[in-house]
Steps between C-alpha positions, in 0.01 A plus 500: 500500500345496846760747630440721196123500566529579871740789448305624200195541721670648807849612403458835329294642787786404730748685276285809446465557873877523532560720192798302374606689187751238388229234481279738302782533243536122491124465452509738204787305340326171564176621343689641202628158393365227725565206268867578437569589863344175626694306237829661603441445870442130436807478276710657775381222729394732779299330773162427343296564814656841555428601141139377535455719807650804329287462186186450705577791730565732205188369324667383181254421219416133556499365142835656410648390831387139448624494139844635598522266797400195299758561229760607753487188716526255211880529457567462874266203515684345206834545681373341820346204319815449290723512805272262688503253213876464548429316826227271372588136497320195629822346637561766764504340844754707690725802465775309321262370234362853461848637428576216258175545305490878450427596141754780466387598152164604646672706769719673242199568281301645792797712610551633148133584462502673839796717400326576170188620686709728719688643201177551307344684792801731522490571126128577517550716808763709321292523186192619686658739750172677565385210721787573745376298798 
């Protein structure tokens, strides 16, 4: 959020001085449907910091941006936590015990959920072609 705030204050002046038409088109698309665009960018697992900078620079409406971001990061967070839980065990002392105590069902579940997120994002992207980012 800090990067969003900094670029929201200073970013658009930086862009306007250079007359970048492509970013003006992106700004119009982002303002047209901020929530859905933020949601999709989080589903696509683009670097979060980069997306924060872009939304701040293009002055995306804050409430819609936060709502889309919050819902969008939940699935990725779930995948990371599920994958990490596969390696949780109190008996891990070295690499060999780590390998022996992996909970593979958690890794499979996290991998399946990750693939589901990617497929869902592609379906939504095709369904809502007007976003076209």
